[in-house]
Structures are given as structure tokens and as C-alpha cells.
LUMTIKE-944438 format. One record per residue (C-alpha): residue number from 1; chain; x negated, y, z negated. Coordinates in Angstrom, 2 decimals, always signed. Layout:
<r><n>NUM</n><chain>A</chain><east>X</east><north>Y</north><up>Z</up></r>
...
This chain:
<r><n>1</n><chain>A</chain><east>-6.73</east><north>-53.28</north><up>+5.65</up></r>
<r><n>2</n><chain>A</chain><east>-8.05</east><north>-50.22</north><up>+3.82</up></r>
<r><n>3</n><chain>A</chain><east>-5.94</east><north>-48.57</north><up>+1.14</up></r>
<r><n>4</n><chain>A</chain><east>-6.41</east><north>-44.92</north><up>+0.12</up></r>
<r><n>5</n><chain>A</chain><east>-5.64</east><north>-43.47</north><up>-3.28</up></r>
<r><n>6</n><chain>A</chain><east>-6.52</east><north>-40.38</north><up>-5.27</up></r>
<r><n>7</n><chain>A</chain><east>-7.99</east><north>-40.91</north><up>-8.74</up></r>
<r><n>8</n><chain>A</chain><east>-7.69</east><north>-38.10</north><up>-11.27</up></r>
<r><n>9</n><chain>A</chain><east>-10.79</east><north>-37.59</north><up>-13.39</up></r>
<r><n>10</n><chain>A</chain><east>-10.84</east><north>-36.41</north><up>-16.99</up></r>
<r><n>11</n><chain>A</chain><east>-11.77</east><north>-32.85</north><up>-15.96</up></r>
<r><n>12</n><chain>A</chain><east>-8.69</east><north>-32.65</north><up>-13.73</up></r>
<r><n>13</n><chain>A</chain><east>-10.47</east><north>-33.14</north><up>-10.41</up></r>
<r><n>14</n><chain>A</chain><east>-9.20</east><north>-35.60</north><up>-7.83</up></r>
<r><n>15</n><chain>A</chain><east>-11.42</east><north>-37.98</north><up>-5.88</up></r>
<r><n>16</n><chain>A</chain><east>-10.17</east><north>-39.84</north><up>-2.83</up></r>
<r><n>17</n><chain>A</chain><east>-10.98</east><north>-43.55</north><up>-2.85</up></r>
<r><n>18</n><chain>A</chain><east>-10.95</east><north>-46.00</north><up>+0.10</up></r>
<r><n>19</n><chain>A</chain><east>-10.70</east><north>-49.68</north><up>-0.79</up></r>
<r><n>20</n><chain>A</chain><east>-10.44</east><north>-52.97</north><up>+1.14</up></r>
<r><n>21</n><chain>A</chain><east>-9.54</east><north>-54.87</north><up>-2.03</up></r>
<r><n>22</n><chain>A</chain><east>-6.27</east><north>-56.63</north><up>-2.79</up></r>
<r><n>23</n><chain>A</chain><east>-5.06</east><north>-59.43</north><up>-5.02</up></r>
<r><n>24</n><chain>A</chain><east>-7.13</east><north>-61.96</north><up>-3.04</up></r>
<r><n>25</n><chain>A</chain><east>-10.46</east><north>-60.19</north><up>-3.68</up></r>
<r><n>26</n><chain>A</chain><east>-10.51</east><north>-59.99</north><up>-7.47</up></r>
<r><n>27</n><chain>A</chain><east>-13.39</east><north>-62.49</north><up>-7.68</up></r>
<r><n>28</n><chain>A</chain><east>-15.34</east><north>-61.12</north><up>-4.70</up></r>
<r><n>29</n><chain>A</chain><east>-18.56</east><north>-59.14</north><up>-4.88</up></r>
<r><n>30</n><chain>A</chain><east>-17.56</east><north>-55.48</north><up>-4.93</up></r>
<r><n>31</n><chain>A</chain><east>-19.70</east><north>-53.02</north><up>-3.00</up></r>
<r><n>32</n><chain>A</chain><east>-19.39</east><north>-49.25</north><up>-3.29</up></r>
<r><n>33</n><chain>A</chain><east>-20.52</east><north>-47.33</north><up>-0.19</up></r>
<r><n>34</n><chain>A</chain><east>-21.96</east><north>-43.83</north><up>-0.74</up></r>
<r><n>35</n><chain>A</chain><east>-21.43</east><north>-41.84</north><up>+2.43</up></r>
<r><n>36</n><chain>A</chain><east>-23.90</east><north>-39.58</north><up>+4.19</up></r>
<r><n>37</n><chain>A</chain><east>-23.89</east><north>-35.81</north><up>+4.54</up></r>
<r><n>38</n><chain>A</chain><east>-21.51</east><north>-34.74</north><up>+5.97</up></r>
<r><n>39</n><chain>A</chain><east>-18.90</east><north>-37.52</north><up>+6.02</up></r>
<r><n>40</n><chain>A</chain><east>-15.31</east><north>-37.75</north><up>+4.80</up></r>
<r><n>41</n><chain>A</chain><east>-15.83</east><north>-40.84</north><up>+2.66</up></r>
<r><n>42</n><chain>A</chain><east>-13.65</east><north>-42.98</north><up>+4.92</up></r>
<r><n>43</n><chain>A</chain><east>-14.93</east><north>-46.53</north><up>+5.39</up></r>
<r><n>44</n><chain>A</chain><east>-16.60</east><north>-46.99</north><up>+8.77</up></r>
<r><n>45</n><chain>A</chain><east>-15.52</east><north>-49.89</north><up>+10.99</up></r>
<r><n>46</n><chain>A</chain><east>-18.91</east><north>-51.70</north><up>+11.19</up></r>
<r><n>47</n><chain>A</chain><east>-19.14</east><north>-51.72</north><up>+7.40</up></r>
<r><n>48</n><chain>A</chain><east>-15.59</east><north>-53.01</north><up>+6.96</up></r>
<r><n>49</n><chain>A</chain><east>-16.20</east><north>-55.78</north><up>+9.50</up></r>
<r><n>50</n><chain>A</chain><east>-19.52</east><north>-56.85</north><up>+7.96</up></r>
<r><n>51</n><chain>A</chain><east>-18.09</east><north>-56.86</north><up>+4.43</up></r>
<r><n>52</n><chain>A</chain><east>-15.02</east><north>-58.87</north><up>+5.45</up></r>
<r><n>53</n><chain>A</chain><east>-17.20</east><north>-61.49</north><up>+7.13</up></r>
<r><n>54</n><chain>A</chain><east>-19.06</east><north>-61.93</north><up>+3.84</up></r>
<r><n>55</n><chain>A</chain><east>-16.07</east><north>-61.92</north><up>+1.51</up></r>
<r><n>56</n><chain>A</chain><east>-17.14</east><north>-58.60</north><up>+0.00</up></r>
<r><n>57</n><chain>A</chain><east>-14.67</east><north>-56.08</north><up>-1.40</up></r>
<r><n>58</n><chain>A</chain><east>-15.77</east><north>-52.73</north><up>+0.02</up></r>
<r><n>59</n><chain>A</chain><east>-14.84</east><north>-49.35</north><up>-1.35</up></r>
<r><n>60</n><chain>A</chain><east>-16.02</east><north>-45.79</north><up>-1.05</up></r>
<r><n>61</n><chain>A</chain><east>-15.04</east><north>-42.37</north><up>-2.30</up></r>
<r><n>62</n><chain>A</chain><east>-15.34</east><north>-38.87</north><up>-0.96</up></r>
<r><n>63</n><chain>A</chain><east>-17.85</east><north>-36.83</north><up>-2.94</up></r>
<r><n>64</n><chain>A</chain><east>-16.60</east><north>-33.44</north><up>-4.19</up></r>
<r><n>65</n><chain>A</chain><east>-15.46</east><north>-31.09</north><up>-1.38</up></r>
<r><n>66</n><chain>A</chain><east>-15.39</east><north>-33.92</north><up>+1.16</up></r>
<r><n>67</n><chain>A</chain><east>-12.43</east><north>-35.81</north><up>+2.59</up></r>
<r><n>68</n><chain>A</chain><east>-9.71</east><north>-34.72</north><up>+0.17</up></r>
<r><n>69</n><chain>A</chain><east>-11.74</east><north>-34.72</north><up>-3.06</up></r>
<r><n>70</n><chain>A</chain><east>-11.76</east><north>-31.63</north><up>-5.29</up></r>
<r><n>71</n><chain>A</chain><east>-14.76</east><north>-29.34</north><up>-5.34</up></r>
<r><n>72</n><chain>A</chain><east>-17.35</east><north>-29.50</north><up>-8.12</up></r>
<r><n>73</n><chain>A</chain><east>-19.76</east><north>-26.61</north><up>-7.82</up></r>
<r><n>74</n><chain>A</chain><east>-23.00</east><north>-27.05</north><up>-9.68</up></r>
<r><n>75</n><chain>A</chain><east>-22.96</east><north>-30.84</north><up>-9.49</up></r>
<r><n>76</n><chain>A</chain><east>-26.27</east><north>-32.65</north><up>-9.46</up></r>
<r><n>77</n><chain>A</chain><east>-27.03</east><north>-36.07</north><up>-7.98</up></r>
<r><n>78</n><chain>A</chain><east>-26.44</east><north>-37.80</north><up>-11.32</up></r>
<r><n>79</n><chain>A</chain><east>-22.91</east><north>-36.36</north><up>-11.44</up></r>
<r><n>80</n><chain>A</chain><east>-21.91</east><north>-39.06</north><up>-8.98</up></r>
<r><n>81</n><chain>A</chain><east>-22.43</east><north>-41.73</north><up>-11.62</up></r>
<r><n>82</n><chain>A</chain><east>-19.90</east><north>-40.11</north><up>-13.94</up></r>
<r><n>83</n><chain>A</chain><east>-17.33</east><north>-39.91</north><up>-11.16</up></r>
<r><n>84</n><chain>A</chain><east>-17.96</east><north>-43.52</north><up>-10.15</up></r>
<r><n>85</n><chain>A</chain><east>-17.59</east><north>-44.78</north><up>-13.72</up></r>
<r><n>86</n><chain>A</chain><east>-14.11</east><north>-43.25</north><up>-13.89</up></r>
<r><n>87</n><chain>A</chain><east>-13.19</east><north>-44.66</north><up>-10.48</up></r>
<r><n>88</n><chain>A</chain><east>-14.24</east><north>-48.13</north><up>-11.58</up></r>
<r><n>89</n><chain>A</chain><east>-12.21</east><north>-47.83</north><up>-14.77</up></r>
<r><n>90</n><chain>A</chain><east>-9.15</east><north>-46.73</north><up>-12.79</up></r>
<r><n>91</n><chain>A</chain><east>-9.51</east><north>-49.71</north><up>-10.45</up></r>
<r><n>92</n><chain>A</chain><east>-10.31</east><north>-52.22</north><up>-13.21</up></r>
<r><n>93</n><chain>A</chain><east>-13.78</east><north>-53.00</north><up>-11.83</up></r>
<r><n>94</n><chain>A</chain><east>-16.52</east><north>-53.93</north><up>-14.30</up></r>
<r><n>95</n><chain>A</chain><east>-19.54</east><north>-54.64</north><up>-12.10</up></r>
<r><n>96</n><chain>A</chain><east>-20.51</east><north>-53.91</north><up>-8.53</up></r>
<r><n>97</n><chain>A</chain><east>-23.33</east><north>-53.31</north><up>-6.10</up></r>
<r><n>98</n><chain>A</chain><east>-23.98</east><north>-49.94</north><up>-4.45</up></r>
<r><n>99</n><chain>A</chain><east>-25.19</east><north>-48.94</north><up>-1.01</up></r>
<r><n>100</n><chain>A</chain><east>-25.83</east><north>-45.48</north><up>+0.38</up></r>
<r><n>101</n><chain>A</chain><east>-27.08</east><north>-44.05</north><up>+3.65</up></r>
<r><n>102</n><chain>A</chain><east>-28.91</east><north>-40.77</north><up>+4.14</up></r>
<r><n>103</n><chain>A</chain><east>-27.31</east><north>-38.31</north><up>+1.69</up></r>
<r><n>104</n><chain>A</chain><east>-25.55</east><north>-41.25</north><up>+0.05</up></r>
<r><n>105</n><chain>A</chain><east>-28.86</east><north>-42.87</north><up>-0.92</up></r>
<r><n>106</n><chain>A</chain><east>-29.66</east><north>-40.61</north><up>-3.89</up></r>
<r><n>107</n><chain>A</chain><east>-26.12</east><north>-41.06</north><up>-5.23</up></r>
<r><n>108</n><chain>A</chain><east>-26.43</east><north>-44.84</north><up>-5.00</up></r>
<r><n>109</n><chain>A</chain><east>-29.67</east><north>-44.59</north><up>-6.98</up></r>
<r><n>110</n><chain>A</chain><east>-27.91</east><north>-42.41</north><up>-9.55</up></r>
<r><n>111</n><chain>A</chain><east>-25.36</east><north>-45.14</north><up>-10.18</up></r>
<r><n>112</n><chain>A</chain><east>-28.11</east><north>-47.75</north><up>-10.48</up></r>
<r><n>113</n><chain>A</chain><east>-29.98</east><north>-45.59</north><up>-13.00</up></r>
<r><n>114</n><chain>A</chain><east>-27.08</east><north>-44.32</north><up>-15.10</up></r>
<r><n>115</n><chain>A</chain><east>-24.38</east><north>-47.01</north><up>-15.05</up></r>
<r><n>116</n><chain>A</chain><east>-26.33</east><north>-49.50</north><up>-17.10</up></r>
<r><n>117</n><chain>A</chain><east>-24.85</east><north>-52.98</north><up>-17.04</up></r>
<r><n>118</n><chain>A</chain><east>-22.35</east><north>-52.12</north><up>-14.32</up></r>
<r><n>119</n><chain>A</chain><east>-24.53</east><north>-51.99</north><up>-11.19</up></r>
<r><n>120</n><chain>A</chain><east>-26.13</east><north>-55.25</north><up>-10.08</up></r>
<r><n>121</n><chain>A</chain><east>-28.33</east><north>-53.93</north><up>-7.23</up></r>
<r><n>122</n><chain>A</chain><east>-28.66</east><north>-51.00</north><up>-4.84</up></r>
<r><n>123</n><chain>A</chain><east>-29.43</east><north>-50.50</north><up>-1.16</up></r>
<r><n>124</n><chain>A</chain><east>-30.59</east><north>-47.14</north><up>+0.23</up></r>
<r><n>125</n><chain>A</chain><east>-30.83</east><north>-46.64</north><up>+3.99</up></r>
<r><n>126</n><chain>A</chain><east>-32.78</east><north>-43.60</north><up>+5.21</up></r>
<r><n>127</n><chain>A</chain><east>-32.55</east><north>-41.97</north><up>+1.78</up></r>
<r><n>128</n><chain>A</chain><east>-34.33</east><north>-38.77</north><up>+0.83</up></r>
<r><n>129</n><chain>A</chain><east>-36.68</east><north>-38.86</north><up>-2.14</up></r>
<r><n>130</n><chain>A</chain><east>-36.36</east><north>-36.43</north><up>-5.03</up></r>
<r><n>131</n><chain>A</chain><east>-37.64</east><north>-32.96</north><up>-4.23</up></r>
<r><n>132</n><chain>A</chain><east>-41.31</east><north>-32.98</north><up>-5.19</up></r>
<r><n>133</n><chain>A</chain><east>-44.67</east><north>-31.40</north><up>-4.45</up></r>
<r><n>134</n><chain>A</chain><east>-46.47</east><north>-34.76</north><up>-4.65</up></r>
<r><n>135</n><chain>A</chain><east>-46.15</east><north>-35.10</north><up>-0.86</up></r>
<r><n>136</n><chain>A</chain><east>-45.07</east><north>-32.80</north><up>+1.98</up></r>
<r><n>137</n><chain>A</chain><east>-41.35</east><north>-33.31</north><up>+1.49</up></r>
<r><n>138</n><chain>A</chain><east>-40.31</east><north>-31.48</north><up>+4.70</up></r>
<r><n>139</n><chain>A</chain><east>-42.97</east><north>-32.93</north><up>+7.01</up></r>
<r><n>140</n><chain>A</chain><east>-41.49</east><north>-34.82</north><up>+9.96</up></r>
<r><n>141</n><chain>A</chain><east>-37.99</east><north>-33.35</north><up>+9.70</up></r>
<r><n>142</n><chain>A</chain><east>-36.97</east><north>-31.94</north><up>+13.07</up></r>
<r><n>143</n><chain>A</chain><east>-34.38</east><north>-29.69</north><up>+11.45</up></r>
<r><n>144</n><chain>A</chain><east>-35.18</east><north>-28.76</north><up>+7.84</up></r>
<r><n>145</n><chain>A</chain><east>-33.52</east><north>-25.33</north><up>+7.73</up></r>
<r><n>146</n><chain>A</chain><east>-30.58</east><north>-26.33</north><up>+5.56</up></r>
<r><n>147</n><chain>A</chain><east>-32.71</east><north>-27.97</north><up>+2.90</up></r>
<r><n>148</n><chain>A</chain><east>-35.28</east><north>-25.16</north><up>+2.93</up></r>
<r><n>149</n><chain>A</chain><east>-32.47</east><north>-22.64</north><up>+2.51</up></r>
<r><n>150</n><chain>A</chain><east>-31.01</east><north>-24.69</north><up>-0.34</up></r>
<r><n>151</n><chain>A</chain><east>-34.36</east><north>-24.52</north><up>-2.13</up></r>
<r><n>152</n><chain>A</chain><east>-33.81</east><north>-20.75</north><up>-2.27</up></r>
<r><n>153</n><chain>A</chain><east>-30.36</east><north>-21.10</north><up>-3.87</up></r>
<r><n>154</n><chain>A</chain><east>-26.66</east><north>-21.19</north><up>-2.99</up></r>
<r><n>155</n><chain>A</chain><east>-26.51</east><north>-17.74</north><up>-1.41</up></r>
<r><n>156</n><chain>A</chain><east>-29.32</east><north>-18.58</north><up>+1.01</up></r>
<r><n>157</n><chain>A</chain><east>-27.75</east><north>-21.96</north><up>+1.85</up></r>
<r><n>158</n><chain>A</chain><east>-24.37</east><north>-20.35</north><up>+2.50</up></r>
<r><n>159</n><chain>A</chain><east>-25.96</east><north>-17.79</north><up>+4.81</up></r>
<r><n>160</n><chain>A</chain><east>-27.67</east><north>-20.58</north><up>+6.71</up></r>
<r><n>161</n><chain>A</chain><east>-24.38</east><north>-22.47</north><up>+7.08</up></r>
<r><n>162</n><chain>A</chain><east>-22.83</east><north>-19.50</north><up>+8.88</up></r>
<r><n>163</n><chain>A</chain><east>-25.11</east><north>-19.96</north><up>+11.89</up></r>
<r><n>164</n><chain>A</chain><east>-26.23</east><north>-23.59</north><up>+11.56</up></r>
<r><n>165</n><chain>A</chain><east>-26.17</east><north>-25.69</north><up>+14.73</up></r>
<r><n>166</n><chain>A</chain><east>-27.12</east><north>-29.34</north><up>+14.98</up></r>
<r><n>167</n><chain>A</chain><east>-30.44</east><north>-29.98</north><up>+16.72</up></r>
<r><n>168</n><chain>A</chain><east>-29.92</east><north>-32.93</north><up>+19.06</up></r>
<r><n>169</n><chain>A</chain><east>-33.64</east><north>-33.74</north><up>+18.84</up></r>
<r><n>170</n><chain>A</chain><east>-33.01</east><north>-34.91</north><up>+15.26</up></r>
<r><n>171</n><chain>A</chain><east>-31.77</east><north>-38.19</north><up>+16.71</up></r>
<r><n>172</n><chain>A</chain><east>-33.84</east><north>-40.66</north><up>+18.70</up></r>
<r><n>173</n><chain>A</chain><east>-32.59</east><north>-42.44</north><up>+21.86</up></r>
<r><n>174</n><chain>A</chain><east>-31.85</east><north>-45.44</north><up>+19.62</up></r>
<r><n>175</n><chain>A</chain><east>-29.71</east><north>-43.21</north><up>+17.41</up></r>
<r><n>176</n><chain>A</chain><east>-27.72</east><north>-41.86</north><up>+20.34</up></r>
<r><n>177</n><chain>A</chain><east>-27.20</east><north>-45.39</north><up>+21.64</up></r>
<r><n>178</n><chain>A</chain><east>-25.87</east><north>-46.42</north><up>+18.21</up></r>
<r><n>179</n><chain>A</chain><east>-23.48</east><north>-43.46</north><up>+18.15</up></r>
<r><n>180</n><chain>A</chain><east>-22.26</east><north>-44.33</north><up>+21.64</up></r>
<r><n>181</n><chain>A</chain><east>-21.69</east><north>-47.94</north><up>+20.61</up></r>
<r><n>182</n><chain>A</chain><east>-21.23</east><north>-49.69</north><up>+17.28</up></r>
<r><n>183</n><chain>A</chain><east>-21.47</east><north>-46.53</north><up>+15.17</up></r>
<r><n>184</n><chain>A</chain><east>-19.14</east><north>-44.31</north><up>+17.18</up></r>
<r><n>185</n><chain>A</chain><east>-16.90</east><north>-44.13</north><up>+14.10</up></r>
<r><n>186</n><chain>A</chain><east>-19.73</east><north>-42.45</north><up>+12.17</up></r>
<r><n>187</n><chain>A</chain><east>-20.05</east><north>-39.67</north><up>+14.71</up></r>
<r><n>188</n><chain>A</chain><east>-16.30</east><north>-39.10</north><up>+14.77</up></r>
<r><n>189</n><chain>A</chain><east>-16.13</east><north>-39.04</north><up>+10.99</up></r>
<r><n>190</n><chain>A</chain><east>-19.03</east><north>-36.58</north><up>+10.72</up></r>
<r><n>191</n><chain>A</chain><east>-17.17</east><north>-34.34</north><up>+13.16</up></r>
<r><n>192</n><chain>A</chain><east>-14.07</east><north>-34.40</north><up>+10.96</up></r>
<r><n>193</n><chain>A</chain><east>-16.12</east><north>-33.63</north><up>+7.86</up></r>
<r><n>194</n><chain>A</chain><east>-17.87</east><north>-30.74</north><up>+9.58</up></r>
<r><n>195</n><chain>A</chain><east>-14.60</east><north>-29.28</north><up>+10.86</up></r>
<r><n>196</n><chain>A</chain><east>-13.24</east><north>-29.20</north><up>+7.29</up></r>
<r><n>197</n><chain>A</chain><east>-15.95</east><north>-26.75</north><up>+6.25</up></r>
<r><n>198</n><chain>A</chain><east>-19.51</east><north>-26.75</north><up>+4.91</up></r>
<r><n>199</n><chain>A</chain><east>-18.94</east><north>-26.76</north><up>+1.13</up></r>
<r><n>200</n><chain>A</chain><east>-19.61</east><north>-30.46</north><up>+0.59</up></r>
<r><n>201</n><chain>A</chain><east>-22.81</east><north>-30.36</north><up>+2.64</up></r>
<r><n>202</n><chain>A</chain><east>-23.97</east><north>-27.19</north><up>+0.89</up></r>
<r><n>203</n><chain>A</chain><east>-23.41</east><north>-28.79</north><up>-2.51</up></r>
<r><n>204</n><chain>A</chain><east>-25.24</east><north>-31.96</north><up>-1.39</up></r>
<r><n>205</n><chain>A</chain><east>-28.25</east><north>-30.01</north><up>-0.16</up></r>
<r><n>206</n><chain>A</chain><east>-28.41</east><north>-27.93</north><up>-3.35</up></r>
<r><n>207</n><chain>A</chain><east>-28.34</east><north>-31.14</north><up>-5.40</up></r>
<r><n>208</n><chain>A</chain><east>-31.07</east><north>-32.80</north><up>-3.33</up></r>
<r><n>209</n><chain>A</chain><east>-33.60</east><north>-29.99</north><up>-3.85</up></r>
<r><n>210</n><chain>A</chain><east>-32.82</east><north>-29.55</north><up>-7.57</up></r>
<r><n>211</n><chain>A</chain><east>-33.64</east><north>-31.99</north><up>-10.40</up></r>
<r><n>212</n><chain>A</chain><east>-31.49</east><north>-35.07</north><up>-9.81</up></r>
<r><n>213</n><chain>A</chain><east>-30.63</east><north>-35.62</north><up>-13.46</up></r>
<r><n>214</n><chain>A</chain><east>-32.33</east><north>-39.01</north><up>-13.72</up></r>
<r><n>215</n><chain>A</chain><east>-35.72</east><north>-40.58</north><up>-13.07</up></r>
<r><n>216</n><chain>A</chain><east>-35.90</east><north>-43.17</north><up>-10.30</up></r>
<r><n>217</n><chain>A</chain><east>-38.70</east><north>-44.82</north><up>-12.27</up></r>
<r><n>218</n><chain>A</chain><east>-36.10</east><north>-45.85</north><up>-14.85</up></r>
<r><n>219</n><chain>A</chain><east>-33.95</east><north>-47.84</north><up>-12.40</up></r>
<r><n>220</n><chain>A</chain><east>-34.13</east><north>-51.43</north><up>-13.65</up></r>
<r><n>221</n><chain>A</chain><east>-31.99</east><north>-53.30</north><up>-11.12</up></r>
<r><n>222</n><chain>A</chain><east>-33.21</east><north>-54.54</north><up>-7.71</up></r>
<r><n>223</n><chain>A</chain><east>-33.38</east><north>-51.79</north><up>-5.09</up></r>
<r><n>224</n><chain>A</chain><east>-33.73</east><north>-52.31</north><up>-1.35</up></r>
<r><n>225</n><chain>A</chain><east>-35.02</east><north>-49.38</north><up>+0.70</up></r>
<r><n>226</n><chain>A</chain><east>-34.34</east><north>-49.60</north><up>+4.44</up></r>
<r><n>227</n><chain>A</chain><east>-36.15</east><north>-47.06</north><up>+6.60</up></r>
<r><n>228</n><chain>A</chain><east>-36.47</east><north>-46.35</north><up>+10.29</up></r>
<r><n>229</n><chain>A</chain><east>-40.04</east><north>-45.78</north><up>+11.36</up></r>
<r><n>230</n><chain>A</chain><east>-38.95</east><north>-43.14</north><up>+13.89</up></r>
<r><n>231</n><chain>A</chain><east>-36.48</east><north>-41.29</north><up>+11.65</up></r>
<r><n>232</n><chain>A</chain><east>-36.60</east><north>-37.56</north><up>+12.39</up></r>
<r><n>233</n><chain>A</chain><east>-34.05</east><north>-36.56</north><up>+9.71</up></r>
<r><n>234</n><chain>A</chain><east>-35.47</east><north>-38.32</north><up>+6.64</up></r>
<r><n>235</n><chain>A</chain><east>-39.03</east><north>-39.34</north><up>+7.56</up></r>
<r><n>236</n><chain>A</chain><east>-40.66</east><north>-42.60</north><up>+6.40</up></r>
<r><n>237</n><chain>A</chain><east>-42.76</east><north>-40.72</north><up>+3.84</up></r>
<r><n>238</n><chain>A</chain><east>-39.63</east><north>-40.45</north><up>+1.67</up></r>
<r><n>239</n><chain>A</chain><east>-39.11</east><north>-44.22</north><up>+1.59</up></r>
<r><n>240</n><chain>A</chain><east>-42.80</east><north>-44.70</north><up>+0.84</up></r>
<r><n>241</n><chain>A</chain><east>-42.57</east><north>-42.32</north><up>-2.14</up></r>
<r><n>242</n><chain>A</chain><east>-39.43</east><north>-44.03</north><up>-3.44</up></r>
<r><n>243</n><chain>A</chain><east>-41.02</east><north>-47.47</north><up>-3.16</up></r>
<r><n>244</n><chain>A</chain><east>-44.02</east><north>-46.32</north><up>-5.19</up></r>
<r><n>245</n><chain>A</chain><east>-41.90</east><north>-44.52</north><up>-7.79</up></r>
<r><n>246</n><chain>A</chain><east>-39.21</east><north>-47.15</north><up>-8.31</up></r>
<r><n>247</n><chain>A</chain><east>-40.78</east><north>-50.30</north><up>-9.78</up></r>
<r><n>248</n><chain>A</chain><east>-37.88</east><north>-52.59</north><up>-8.86</up></r>
<r><n>249</n><chain>A</chain><east>-37.79</east><north>-51.62</north><up>-5.19</up></r>
<r><n>250</n><chain>A</chain><east>-38.80</east><north>-53.30</north><up>-1.97</up></r>
<r><n>251</n><chain>A</chain><east>-39.04</east><north>-51.68</north><up>+1.45</up></r>
<r><n>252</n><chain>A</chain><east>-37.77</east><north>-52.92</north><up>+4.78</up></r>
<r><n>253</n><chain>A</chain><east>-39.42</east><north>-50.76</north><up>+7.43</up></r>
<r><n>254</n><chain>A</chain><east>-37.78</east><north>-50.98</north><up>+10.85</up></r>
<r><n>255</n><chain>A</chain><east>-40.42</east><north>-49.40</north><up>+13.11</up></r>
<r><n>256</n><chain>A</chain><east>-38.20</east><north>-48.72</north><up>+16.15</up></r>
<r><n>257</n><chain>A</chain><east>-35.19</east><north>-47.31</north><up>+14.30</up></r>
<r><n>258</n><chain>A</chain><east>-34.17</east><north>-43.71</north><up>+13.76</up></r>
<r><n>259</n><chain>A</chain><east>-31.75</east><north>-42.18</north><up>+11.30</up></r>
<r><n>260</n><chain>A</chain><east>-28.57</east><north>-43.75</north><up>+12.68</up></r>
<r><n>261</n><chain>A</chain><east>-29.79</east><north>-46.95</north><up>+14.35</up></r>
<r><n>262</n><chain>A</chain><east>-31.22</east><north>-48.09</north><up>+10.99</up></r>
<r><n>263</n><chain>A</chain><east>-27.60</east><north>-48.65</north><up>+9.94</up></r>
<r><n>264</n><chain>A</chain><east>-27.65</east><north>-51.77</north><up>+12.10</up></r>
<r><n>265</n><chain>A</chain><east>-29.42</east><north>-53.35</north><up>+9.13</up></r>
<r><n>266</n><chain>A</chain><east>-26.29</east><north>-52.96</north><up>+6.98</up></r>
<r><n>267</n><chain>A</chain><east>-24.99</east><north>-56.53</north><up>+7.44</up></r>
<r><n>268</n><chain>A</chain><east>-28.29</east><north>-58.17</north><up>+6.44</up></r>
<r><n>269</n><chain>A</chain><east>-28.57</east><north>-55.68</north><up>+3.57</up></r>
<r><n>270</n><chain>A</chain><east>-25.19</east><north>-56.94</north><up>+2.39</up></r>
<r><n>271</n><chain>A</chain><east>-26.61</east><north>-60.47</north><up>+2.49</up></r>
<r><n>272</n><chain>A</chain><east>-29.47</east><north>-59.24</north><up>+0.30</up></r>
<r><n>273</n><chain>A</chain><east>-26.97</east><north>-57.79</north><up>-2.19</up></r>
<r><n>274</n><chain>A</chain><east>-25.05</east><north>-61.05</north><up>-2.32</up></r>
<r><n>275</n><chain>A</chain><east>-28.28</east><north>-62.89</north><up>-3.06</up></r>
<r><n>276</n><chain>A</chain><east>-29.01</east><north>-60.55</north><up>-5.97</up></r>
<r><n>277</n><chain>A</chain><east>-25.50</east><north>-61.05</north><up>-7.32</up></r>
<r><n>278</n><chain>A</chain><east>-25.88</east><north>-64.84</north><up>-7.24</up></r>
<r><n>279</n><chain>A</chain><east>-29.11</east><north>-64.87</north><up>-9.25</up></r>
């Protein structure tokens, strides 16, 4: 059972929170899921099932301009940590683990870096690295137009959004199989997020190609990077850069996975988080 509530932040914004917790889960490991771009923030069925099987309380929230949450123009990646801190206070949660996929990965890292003493460990699946010239950041992306436009500013990114169409070659056969099977809920949710408008995705892209507001080298909790070797959306070079930059990280490379099929590693990644929590 997933409950939904809106939490009002100190600046007056509302964020929509999805939570599997109840009075029986107060002592369980709590895991906050950071959704991809675009998604509504709703908890996806495979994640709910995997968490329940492991006795994990799972929650998520819709980032600004997604899924019922207020807009927050000008946010950077680190802004997520401030929002999460207020969500945790509203729910009476002291400590938790974080996990993010694709566009959720940087925001999970932000919580690990900024919420000192509150985050026990982080998992990032198919996460982009900070925008940098130390490697060819765009190389290997089948469709990099949105991010390239964002690097030129909001006006350019908004113009791009007016004609943007998804390139089906961004996904591998393994990705399409995942979307037709276990991860069908992800595809449906992305469709709902896209139909609601592009503002959340635009703000995400602008944040990804700007300074994140924290240094991944300063993350001092365990970090697990999970990367598909055939990912055409966020190529393996990003995970390699993150592993080298973040001293507490380890990398699980899944050579045959793409951007979506890598999510099949979520249950074992939850096991990894539980192991960190028990240390």
C-alpha cells in the first residue's frame, strides 16, 4: 500500500511524497527513491515489490514541476537535499539510504553529500556525471540535443522542447524488452510525466549542465554505481568518471544492459544497501 501526501516546504512550495511506510515499518530501513527524467515521482511496481520482500520502507517524491510538486526555477542539483531534509522532518525520519536512476542519480548523490549524518549509503543506476571538460561528456549519447541545448541556457532548452521527439535508438533491445515486461510501469509513468509538460525535464537538464552545488569527491558514505555497458542514454564513461572522482564508490558494470534494463539490478542493490546499514 502506497500513501500519497503533499508536504509544504518553508518557502511555500509543495512537494508530493509517495510512501509505503506505516506503523509497522518504523524500525525498517528507509530508502528514498529519486526518480528519472521525466517521471512523476510515483513509486514503480518492481521497486515496491523488491522493497517489501526485504522489509524496506520505500518512499519517493516528485521533484519540482513533476507529478504535483510546485515549480522551482533556478534549482540546482544540490537543491534536492534541502527539499529532502524537510520531507524527512515532516515524516519523522532521521536516517535513510538513497537510490536514484538516470536523472535521479545526481540528486541521490546530492543527499549523500549534503545531508551529513542522515544518509547511510547511496546507489546510482545509470547516473550522469557532473558536466565537465575532463572527458567527452556527450560521447556515446544517441540523443544529446536536450542537454546540449541546456548548456546554452533556458531559452535554448525551451526552444528545443517545442520540437523534441524521442529517438527510439536511445534504447537497446534489452531496454525495450524490460519496458514490455517488468518495467512497463516505468514507461507508462514517463508518458504521464511527458504529457504534463516539459518544465520538470527542462529544469533537470539545466541543473545537470550547471555546477551541481556540491563536490562528489566530498561524499563520505558508501556509494554504489550501477552501469549498463550498452547504455546509449548515459554512456559508461560517466560511471567511470564518477568512480574515479568519488573515493567511497564502487562500480557494478553490467556489460549487456542498457539504460532501462540496468534497473533489473535494483533488488540486489537494495541488498547492498541493507548490508551497509547493518555495518
